[in-house]
N, CA, C and O atoms as CSV, one atom per row, in Angstrom:
chain,resi,resn,atom,element,x,y,z
A,1,MET,N,N,69.641,200.164,166.813
A,1,MET,CA,C,69.156,198.457,166.524
A,1,MET,C,C,68.461,198.599,167.338
A,1,MET,O,O,68.758,199.233,168.350
A,2,VAL,N,N,66.915,197.853,167.066
A,2,VAL,CA,C,66.099,197.176,167.917
A,2,VAL,C,C,66.245,195.825,167.942
A,2,VAL,O,O,66.472,195.257,166.873
A,3,ASN,N,N,66.140,195.032,169.205
A,3,ASN,CA,C,66.025,193.886,168.905
A,3,ASN,C,C,64.413,193.567,169.108
A,3,ASN,O,O,63.680,194.229,169.843
A,4,THR,N,N,63.987,192.392,168.295
A,4,THR,CA,C,62.994,192.087,168.479
A,4,THR,C,C,62.539,190.613,168.485
A,4,THR,O,O,63.475,190.012,167.959
A,5,PHE,N,N,61.707,189.844,168.768
A,5,PHE,CA,C,60.869,188.615,168.537
A,5,PHE,C,C,59.587,188.288,168.179
A,5,PHE,O,O,58.699,189.054,168.554
A,6,VAL,N,N,59.320,187.405,167.594
A,6,VAL,CA,C,57.645,187.245,167.692
A,6,VAL,C,C,58.020,185.647,167.804
A,6,VAL,O,O,59.013,184.951,167.595
A,7,MET,N,N,56.423,185.424,168.330
A,7,MET,CA,C,56.519,183.721,168.409
A,7,MET,C,C,54.836,183.223,167.985
A,7,MET,O,O,53.731,183.650,168.319
A,8,ILE,N,N,55.264,182.199,167.160
A,8,ILE,CA,C,54.086,182.419,166.242
A,8,ILE,C,C,53.469,180.760,167.047
A,8,ILE,O,O,53.980,179.735,167.498
A,9,THR,N,N,52.000,181.373,166.836
A,9,THR,CA,C,50.888,179.774,167.758
A,9,THR,C,C,50.497,179.224,166.561
A,9,THR,O,O,50.705,179.648,165.424
A,10,MET,N,N,49.939,178.286,166.907
A,10,MET,CA,C,49.005,177.355,165.929
A,10,MET,C,C,48.004,176.851,167.180
A,10,MET,O,O,48.175,176.875,168.399
A,11,PRO,N,N,47.089,176.468,166.504
A,11,PRO,CA,C,46.147,175.453,166.530
A,11,PRO,C,C,46.738,173.946,167.766
A,11,PRO,O,O,47.516,173.278,167.084
A,12,PRO,N,N,46.657,173.518,168.710
A,12,PRO,CA,C,47.196,172.600,169.480
A,12,PRO,C,C,47.158,171.372,168.960
A,12,PRO,O,O,46.168,170.985,168.340
A,13,ASN,N,N,48.374,170.514,169.177
A,13,ASN,CA,C,48.232,169.303,168.595
A,13,ASN,C,C,47.599,168.256,169.929
A,13,ASN,O,O,47.773,168.409,171.138
A,14,ARG,N,N,47.066,167.514,169.435
A,14,ARG,CA,C,46.436,166.397,170.544
A,14,ARG,C,C,46.918,166.661,172.103
A,14,ARG,O,O,46.091,166.858,172.993
A,15,ARG,N,N,48.354,166.645,172.342
A,15,ARG,CA,C,48.534,166.837,173.513
A,15,ARG,C,C,48.078,167.849,174.264
A,15,ARG,O,O,47.536,167.762,175.366
A,16,MET,N,N,48.391,169.132,173.430
A,16,MET,CA,C,48.801,170.015,173.914
A,16,MET,C,C,47.109,170.682,174.023
A,16,MET,O,O,46.786,171.575,174.807
A,17,ALA,N,N,46.427,170.182,173.300
A,17,ALA,CA,C,44.862,170.690,173.395
A,17,ALA,C,C,44.122,170.006,175.133
A,17,ALA,O,O,42.945,170.259,175.391
A,18,GLU,N,N,44.727,169.430,175.835
A,18,GLU,CA,C,44.589,169.054,177.012
A,18,GLU,C,C,44.613,169.892,177.716
A,18,GLU,O,O,43.865,170.045,178.682
A,19,ILE,N,N,45.536,170.638,177.339
A,19,ILE,CA,C,45.729,172.115,178.224
A,19,ILE,C,C,45.677,173.782,177.846
A,19,ILE,O,O,45.854,174.825,178.476
A,20,HIS,N,N,45.402,173.487,176.733
A,20,HIS,CA,C,45.536,174.723,176.087
A,20,HIS,C,C,45.171,174.929,174.682
A,20,HIS,O,O,45.737,174.364,173.746
A,21,ASP,N,N,44.084,175.862,174.560
A,21,ASP,CA,C,43.855,176.012,173.195
A,21,ASP,C,C,44.884,176.801,171.995
A,21,ASP,O,O,44.329,177.397,171.072
A,22,ARG,N,N,46.006,176.772,172.055
A,22,ARG,CA,C,47.159,176.924,171.321
A,22,ARG,C,C,48.322,176.613,171.611
A,22,ARG,O,O,48.578,176.536,172.813
A,23,MET,N,N,49.094,176.412,170.908
A,23,MET,CA,C,50.760,175.952,170.775
A,23,MET,C,C,51.591,176.862,170.151
A,23,MET,O,O,51.183,177.643,169.291
A,24,GLN,N,N,52.916,176.797,170.595
A,24,GLN,CA,C,53.994,177.600,169.777
A,24,GLN,C,C,54.209,176.538,168.627
A,24,GLN,O,O,54.398,175.332,168.472
A,25,ALA,N,N,54.079,177.605,167.978
A,25,ALA,CA,C,54.845,176.572,166.295
A,25,ALA,C,C,56.321,176.117,166.544
A,25,ALA,O,O,57.124,176.953,166.957
A,26,ILE,N,N,56.694,174.886,166.320
A,26,ILE,CA,C,58.293,174.404,166.588
A,26,ILE,C,C,58.619,173.995,165.170
A,26,ILE,O,O,58.114,173.224,164.354
A,27,LEU,N,N,59.734,174.867,165.194
A,27,LEU,CA,C,60.610,174.260,163.693
A,27,LEU,C,C,61.596,173.385,164.276
A,27,LEU,O,O,62.447,173.519,165.156
A,28,GLU,N,N,61.156,172.272,163.379
A,28,GLU,CA,C,62.466,171.047,163.776
A,28,GLU,C,C,63.234,171.186,163.428
A,28,GLU,O,O,63.176,172.245,162.803
A,29,ARG,N,N,64.532,170.593,163.342
A,29,ARG,CA,C,65.727,170.768,162.894
A,29,ARG,C,C,65.940,170.696,161.537
A,29,ARG,O,O,66.828,171.366,161.009
A,30,GLY,N,N,64.994,169.721,160.714
A,30,GLY,CA,C,65.080,169.309,159.176
A,30,GLY,C,C,64.214,170.663,158.224
A,30,GLY,O,O,63.977,170.817,157.026
A,31,ASP,N,N,63.987,171.300,159.196
A,31,ASP,CA,C,63.216,172.132,158.560
A,31,ASP,C,C,63.625,173.717,158.817
A,31,ASP,O,O,62.836,174.650,158.668
A,32,ILE,N,N,65.037,173.847,159.240
A,32,ILE,CA,C,65.639,175.024,159.574
A,32,ILE,C,C,65.720,175.631,157.832
A,32,ILE,O,O,65.202,176.691,157.481
A,33,LYS,N,N,66.404,174.790,156.993
A,33,LYS,CA,C,66.882,175.320,155.628
A,33,LYS,C,C,65.557,175.929,154.903
A,33,LYS,O,O,65.623,176.876,154.119
A,34,THR,N,N,64.385,175.292,155.248
A,34,THR,CA,C,63.352,175.972,154.496
A,34,THR,C,C,62.897,177.116,154.974
A,34,THR,O,O,62.431,177.901,154.148
A,35,TRP,N,N,62.910,177.468,156.267
A,35,TRP,CA,C,62.442,178.587,156.981
A,35,TRP,C,C,63.280,179.529,156.758
A,35,TRP,O,O,62.724,180.626,156.709
A,36,LEU,N,N,64.795,179.566,156.545
A,36,LEU,CA,C,65.840,180.389,156.150
A,36,LEU,C,C,66.046,181.029,154.713
A,36,LEU,O,O,66.654,182.080,154.509
A,37,ASN,N,N,65.437,180.223,153.737
A,37,ASN,CA,C,65.193,180.041,152.620
A,37,ASN,C,C,64.667,181.876,151.807
A,37,ASN,O,O,63.570,182.432,151.870
A,38,HIS,N,N,65.651,182.242,151.286
A,38,HIS,CA,C,65.385,183.545,150.826
A,38,HIS,C,C,64.235,183.530,149.625
A,38,HIS,O,O,63.324,184.339,149.450
A,39,GLY,N,N,64.506,182.588,149.012
A,39,GLY,CA,C,63.083,182.419,147.826
A,39,GLY,C,C,62.186,181.864,148.173
A,39,GLY,O,O,61.687,181.048,147.399
A,40,LEU,N,N,61.607,182.074,149.481
A,40,LEU,CA,C,60.200,181.852,149.946
A,40,LEU,C,C,59.728,183.563,150.565
A,40,LEU,O,O,60.502,184.368,151.083
A,41,THR,N,N,58.340,183.740,150.325
A,41,THR,CA,C,57.963,184.901,151.045
A,41,THR,C,C,57.601,184.500,152.627
A,41,THR,O,O,57.604,183.341,153.041
A,42,GLY,N,N,57.368,185.377,153.225
A,42,GLY,CA,C,57.066,184.993,154.967
A,42,GLY,C,C,56.056,184.180,154.904
A,42,GLY,O,O,56.288,183.096,155.438
A,43,THR,N,N,54.462,184.361,154.205
A,43,THR,CA,C,53.669,183.546,154.035
A,43,THR,C,C,53.707,182.217,153.765
A,43,THR,O,O,52.913,181.416,154.257
A,44,GLN,N,N,54.884,181.834,152.755
A,44,GLN,CA,C,55.240,180.318,152.222
A,44,GLN,C,C,56.076,179.991,153.655
A,44,GLN,O,O,55.747,178.872,154.049
A,45,ARG,N,N,56.744,180.428,154.264
A,45,ARG,CA,C,57.750,180.110,155.334
A,45,ARG,C,C,56.451,179.308,156.503
A,45,ARG,O,O,56.332,178.139,156.869
A,46,LEU,N,N,55.689,180.479,156.799
A,46,LEU,CA,C,54.482,180.603,157.544
A,46,LEU,C,C,53.630,179.312,157.881
A,46,LEU,O,O,53.308,178.864,158.981
A,47,ALA,N,N,53.372,178.866,156.657
A,47,ALA,CA,C,52.447,177.710,155.739
A,47,ALA,C,C,53.371,176.786,155.875
A,47,ALA,O,O,52.820,175.737,156.211
A,48,SER,N,N,55.012,176.613,155.734
A,48,SER,CA,C,55.482,175.326,155.799
A,48,SER,C,C,55.547,174.873,157.191
A,48,SER,O,O,55.673,173.685,157.487
A,49,LEU,N,N,55.467,175.751,157.979
A,49,LEU,CA,C,55.728,175.507,159.601
A,49,LEU,C,C,54.652,174.999,160.417
A,49,LEU,O,O,54.767,174.078,161.227
A,50,GLN,N,N,52.966,176.037,160.007
A,50,GLN,CA,C,51.954,175.775,160.194
A,50,GLN,C,C,51.539,174.120,159.933
A,50,GLN,O,O,51.050,173.327,160.737
A,51,GLY,N,N,51.950,173.902,158.406
A,51,GLY,CA,C,51.506,172.258,158.010
A,51,GLY,C,C,52.027,171.520,158.571
A,51,GLY,O,O,51.621,170.381,158.338
A,52,LYS,N,N,52.867,171.594,159.325
A,52,LYS,CA,C,53.734,170.584,160.175
A,52,LYS,C,C,53.999,170.860,161.235
A,52,LYS,O,O,55.044,171.384,161.621
A,53,PRO,N,N,52.506,170.345,162.247
A,53,PRO,CA,C,52.764,170.575,163.920
A,53,PRO,C,C,53.443,169.705,164.304
A,53,PRO,O,O,53.330,168.617,163.739
A,54,CYS,N,N,54.455,169.867,165.466
A,54,CYS,CA,C,54.965,169.237,166.298
A,54,CYS,C,C,53.944,168.034,166.883
A,54,CYS,O,O,52.812,168.338,167.258
A,55,LEU,N,N,54.467,166.531,166.937
A,55,LEU,CA,C,53.927,165.320,166.936
A,55,LEU,C,C,53.538,165.430,168.145
A,55,LEU,O,O,54.186,166.219,168.833
A,56,SER,N,N,52.559,164.812,168.697
A,56,SER,CA,C,52.228,164.877,170.201
A,56,SER,C,C,53.207,163.961,171.149
A,56,SER,O,O,53.482,164.152,172.333
A,57,GLU,N,N,53.704,162.785,170.174
A,57,GLU,CA,C,54.884,161.745,170.860
A,57,GLU,C,C,56.039,162.547,171.142
A,57,GLU,O,O,56.727,162.100,172.059
A,58,THR,N,N,56.439,163.592,170.617
A,58,THR,CA,C,57.585,164.052,170.623
A,58,THR,C,C,57.747,165.434,171.733
A,58,THR,O,O,58.804,166.061,171.792
A,59,LEU,N,N,56.871,165.690,172.348
A,59,LEU,CA,C,56.541,166.869,173.236
A,59,LEU,C,C,56.243,165.992,175.081
A,59,LEU,O,O,55.413,165.167,175.460
A,60,LYS,N,N,57.166,166.570,175.652
A,60,LYS,CA,C,56.852,166.027,177.214
A,60,LYS,C,C,56.370,167.270,178.183
A,60,LYS,O,O,57.015,168.231,178.602
A,61,ILE,N,N,55.196,166.946,178.352
A,61,ILE,CA,C,54.759,167.949,179.016
A,61,ILE,C,C,54.296,167.625,180.458
A,61,ILE,O,O,53.846,166.545,180.842
A,62,SER,N,N,54.562,169.209,181.485
A,62,SER,CA,C,54.519,168.456,182.642
A,62,SER,C,C,53.682,169.661,182.925
A,62,SER,O,O,53.710,170.490,182.015
A,63,VAL,N,N,52.922,169.974,183.991
A,63,VAL,CA,C,52.039,170.919,184.555
A,63,VAL,C,C,52.372,171.048,186.053
A,63,VAL,O,O,52.003,170.118,186.771
A,64,GLU,N,N,53.175,172.322,186.744
A,64,GLU,CA,C,53.439,172.333,187.848
A,64,GLU,C,C,52.638,173.086,188.640
A,64,GLU,O,O,52.643,174.213,188.144
A,65,GLN,N,N,52.023,173.069,189.506
A,65,GLN,CA,C,51.312,173.653,190.453
A,65,GLN,C,C,52.220,174.909,191.576
A,65,GLN,O,O,53.294,174.467,191.983
A,66,SER,N,N,52.008,175.775,191.867
A,66,SER,CA,C,52.546,176.701,192.664
A,66,SER,C,C,52.150,176.061,194.104
A,66,SER,O,O,51.094,175.479,194.349
A,67,LYS,N,N,53.165,176.282,194.953
A,67,LYS,CA,C,53.202,175.919,196.529
A,67,LYS,C,C,53.409,177.142,197.527
A,67,LYS,O,O,54.236,177.271,198.430
A,68,SER,N,N,52.097,178.267,196.952
A,68,SER,CA,C,52.111,179.310,198.039
A,68,SER,C,C,51.412,179.280,199.312
A,68,SER,O,O,51.525,180.217,200.102
């Protein structure tokens, strides 16, 4: 068995754009059934995920600087 994972990124929402040019695609709880739908192709799943970026208001972003 090979353990693997993939991280899907997309253009940032307004808040994340303040600190980076990409962000992770975040699967909302209500979209889990769509993501796991075996009737959809990978391209269709990806399009549904990227078509609904996480709203800026739902993210809590903090930036910590190293104290070395």
